[in-house]
N, C-alpha and C positions, 0 to 999 in steps of 0.2 A: 726760775722757780719761785712762786709766791712764798711769803713766810708761812702761811698756813699749809701749803703743799709740803714745804720743808719740814714743818713740824710733824706732819703725818708720816713722811718718809722716816724721819729720825725715831719716831715712836715705832715704827714697823721694824727698824733695825734693832732697837732695843729688845722688842719682842723676840726677834730671832737669835739674839746672843745671850739673852738672861736666862736664868735657870741652872741649877747645879747639874742637871743631866744634860746640858748642851756642851758639846765638845768645841772648843774655840782655840784656834792656834795663835801665836803671836802675830802672824801675817794677818789673821782676822782682825785682832785687836788694833793693829796699825792703821787698817782700814776703818775701823770704828773711830778711831782718834781723828781721823781726816774728816769724817762725816759730822762728828761732833764739833769739830772746829768751824765747820762751815755754819753750823747753827748757832754757835756761841757768837760768832761775828755778825749775825743778822740783826737787822733793826727790829724784827718781830718778836715780841716777848715769848710767844709760844715756842718759836724756833729755838730762841736762847734757853728756855727752860728744858726743851727736849735734848739740846746739846749738853746740858749741865748733867741730866740723867744718864746719858751715855758715857760721859766721863766718869761718873761715879761708878758705872758698871765695869769700866776698864780698871778703875783703881780697885775695885772688890777683887777682881781677877789677878791683877798683876802687881798691886800695892802701889803707893805713891811714887816710890823710886822707879819702878817699872813703867808706869804711865808717863812719867817725866822723861825717861829714856826714849820711849816711843815718839814722844813730841820731838825731842831734840834731834832724833835720827831721821825724822820725816823730811820729805821735800816739800812741805807746806810752805806758802809764802810767809814772811815774817809776821804779819798782822794776824794770820791764823794761828801761828805758832804761840804768839803772845797770848791770844785769846785762850787757847788751850792750857797753856802754862799758868795762866792766872786762875783758871777754874781749878786745877789740880791743887794750886797752892791754897785756895780757900775751901776745898772739899772736906767735909767731915764725914767720911764713910766709915 
């Protein structure tokens, strides 16, 4: 998938999970973390920005500790886990 396509897909996911009236489970958030990590590790700036926005939404819903736990317990490759953990560490949500 191109960086622009990934950016669009991540923006769509953000729309689907954001908003206080949207019911999102922990399993949903785990999937969002995986999608976000793939954007954060992309060389395309738009994909990285979209991945960061997804991480911000996970933090808003689960808190920093909850987001970090979702990353740690995921089966993501180490490079993607590292990208997601770094974003959580520098997020100011």
